[in-house]
N, C-alpha and C positions, 0 to 999 in steps of 0.2 A: 859867699857859696863859690866852690870852684866850678870852672867851664864845665869839667867832666860830669860833676854831680848834676846840672842843671841839663846836659845833654841826657843823662840818663833818666832824669826826670821828666824830660820832653818824650822820649821814647817810651815811656813807661804808662804816659798818659795817651799819647797815641795808639798802644795797643789795647789800651781799655777802651778807648772810641771806638776803635775796629770792631772788638768783640760785643760792642752794644749795638752797633750797627748789624753785625751778622743776627745777635739776638732776635732785634726787632724785624728784620725782615724774614727771619723764620718764624715769626710769630705771624706774620701779615701774610705769608704763605699758608699759613694754617687757615687761614679766616677766609683766604679767599682763592688764591692757587700759586702755585711758582710763577708761572708765568706773569701774574700781576703783580708780586713781589720784584721780580726782574724790571720789570715795567717801569715800576716805580721807583726804583733804585737809579734805574737810568734817566728817567725824566726829573727825579729830584735832583739830582749828582750836583754837589757843590761847586765844581769845577765848569756847570754851565750857568752859575747862577752868582750874583754879588754876594751871597752869603759864605760864610766858613763851613769847616765840616761840623763845628759843634751844634749850629744851627741845623744843619741837616738831618743830625740826629731828633733834634728837638721838632722838626716838622714829620719825621717818621714816626716817632713817637706820637704826635698829635693824629696823623695817618691811621695809627693803629686804634686809637681810642674811639675815633669817627667809624671806623668799621666795625670796632667792638659793638658799637651804639646802633649798627643794622643800616647804618647809610653807603647808599651803593657806590662800587668802586670808582668808576669816575666823578659821581659828585665828591666823594672823601678826599681823591687826592686832588681835586680844583680847591675846596675848600682849606685843606690842609696846607696850601701854600698863599692862603686869605691875609695873613697877617692877624684874622681874628685869634681871639682865643676858643678853647674847646667848650668852654660853658656856653658862651653867646651863641657860636654854629650851632649846637645841638638844641638849645633852648628854643630858636626860631626853625630849627629843624621837625623839633618835636612838635611844635605849636601847627608847621604848616601840614604834616602828615596828620595831624588830629582833625584836621578839617574834611579831609577826604574823606 
């Protein structure tokens, strides 16, 4: 494989990931607010953490899923970063909220 082909593939992958980021942030903004989506993007930015950009996208997806399930913004952003899988988080979240 030529260097040029590798570079083109890497650029295409970067563009694809950026589009996914924008899609997720727009969906988060629809669920919450533009301000919260901007806050989440800033707080979760991979440049501020030890994870790479693809993990950042994964965390944004987890955040969106938690917000879709009705979890409050502050809890959702904290839990999205916890390292636990979404199913476990929602299982315990739903159990706790049923007791109330």
